[in-house]
C-alpha positions in Angstrom: -2.1 19.8 -8.4 -5.8 19.7 -9.0 -5.6 20.0 -12.5 -3.2 17.2 -12.8 -5.4 14.8 -11.0 -8.4 15.8 -13.3 -6.1 15.1 -16.4 -5.4 11.6 -14.9 -9.1 10.9 -13.9 -10.8 11.9 -17.2 -8.8 9.4 -19.2 -9.6 6.8 -16.7 -13.2 7.5 -17.2 -13.1 7.3 -20.7 -11.2 4.2 -20.6 -13.7 2.3 -18.3 -16.5 3.5 -20.6 -14.8 2.1 -23.7 -13.8 -1.1 -21.8 -17.5 -1.5 -20.7 -18.7 -1.2 -24.3 -16.0 -3.8 -25.6 -17.0 -6.3 -22.8 -20.8 -5.6 -23.6 -20.2 -6.6 -27.3 -18.1 -9.5 -26.4 -20.2 -11.2 -24.0 -23.4 -11.0 -26.0 -25.9 -11.3 -23.1 -23.9 -14.0 -21.0 -25.5 -13.4 -17.6 -22.7 -15.2 -15.9 -20.2 -12.5 -16.9 -20.6 -9.1 -14.9 -17.7 -7.4 -16.5 -19.8 -4.8 -18.1 -21.5 -3.8 -14.8 -18.1 -3.8 -12.8 -16.8 -1.2 -15.5 -19.7 0.8 -15.6 -19.6 0.9 -11.6 -16.1 1.9 -12.1 -17.0 4.9 -14.4 -19.5 5.9 -12.0 -16.7 6.0 -9.2 -14.5 8.0 -11.6 -17.3 10.4 -12.5 -17.9 11.0 -8.7 -14.1 11.5 -8.2 -14.2 14.0 -11.0 -16.9 16.0 -9.9 -15.3 16.1 -6.2 -12.0 17.5 -7.7 -13.7 20.2 -9.7 -15.8 21.3 -6.7 -12.6 21.2 -4.4 -10.7 23.0 -7.2 -13.2 25.8 -7.4 -13.6 26.0 -3.6 -9.9 26.3 -3.0 -9.4 28.9 -5.9 -7.1 26.6 -7.9 -9.5 26.4 -10.6 -11.5 29.4 -11.8 -12.7 31.6 -14.4 -10.2 33.0 -16.6 -12.0 34.6 -19.6 -10.6 37.7 -21.2 -13.9 39.4 -21.1 -14.3 39.2 -17.3 -12.9 42.4 -15.9 -13.8 41.6 -12.2 
């Protein structure tokens, strides 16, 4: 469940970053438009949600270390 949410949030984070770059290039310094700021704020929100999901997943044990050289 947590991994599915992480797979959903990660592309949303990247899309908001790409959208803010697009609006930054389109607006070209127009101070009346705040689309870039809003999308970067949305990106910060998605990053916080991603950190929270990873923390919850590690705390509950749904996410973990599964490397083959770890014998414990």
